[in-house]
C-alpha positions in Angstrom: 61.6 88.1 187.1 60.8 91.2 189.4 64.9 91.1 190.1 65.6 91.4 186.8 62.6 94.7 186.0 64.5 96.4 189.6 67.8 96.2 187.9 66.2 97.3 184.7 64.6 100.4 186.7 68.1 101.0 188.2 70.0 101.3 185.3 67.5 103.1 183.5 67.3 105.5 186.5 71.1 106.3 186.2 71.1 106.8 182.8 68.3 109.3 182.7 70.0 110.8 185.5 73.2 111.0 183.7 71.2 112.3 180.4 69.5 114.8 182.3 72.7 116.2 183.5 74.8 116.1 180.3 71.8 118.0 178.6 71.4 120.6 181.2 74.8 121.4 180.5 75.0 121.5 176.9 71.1 122.9 176.0 71.3 126.5 176.5 68.8 128.2 178.6 67.5 131.8 180.1 70.5 131.4 183.2 73.2 130.0 181.7 75.4 129.5 178.3 75.7 126.5 176.2 78.7 124.1 176.6 80.4 122.4 174.2 79.0 119.0 173.4 82.6 117.4 174.1 83.2 119.5 177.5 83.7 116.5 179.6 86.5 115.5 177.4 87.9 118.8 176.4 87.3 121.1 179.0 90.4 123.6 179.6 89.1 124.6 182.9 89.2 120.6 184.5 92.0 120.7 187.2 93.3 117.7 185.1 93.7 119.7 181.9 97.4 120.1 180.4 96.5 124.0 180.2 95.6 124.4 184.1 98.7 121.9 185.0 100.4 124.2 183.4 98.9 127.4 184.5 99.6 126.5 188.4 103.1 125.3 187.4 104.0 128.5 186.3 102.0 130.3 189.3 104.1 128.0 191.9 107.3 129.6 190.1 106.6 132.7 190.1 105.4 132.6 193.7 108.4 134.0 195.8 107.5 131.5 198.8 108.1 129.2 196.5 111.4 129.6 196.0 112.2 129.9 199.7 110.9 126.1 200.3 113.0 125.3 197.4 116.5 123.8 198.4 120.0 125.1 196.8 121.5 122.7 194.0 124.8 122.1 195.2 127.5 123.6 191.9 128.7 119.9 191.1 125.3 118.5 191.2 124.3 121.2 188.5 127.1 119.8 186.4 125.8 116.5 186.0 
């Protein structure tokens, strides 16, 4: 009986911790801006979002040091 109560307590504590963090991000306050309710799914600032990956790729290609670290491709290989 006590084991079930302890497990229930831990699950509830984790649930309310996550809920508090989420609501802190979504509900506006005097120090910050409100985020979109689905910010964790469609956040464009996430390093895993496609926009960020493409932006990093463009920055790498524009960086002159990147060109120095890439080996030139033989002309015969380019035709393939």
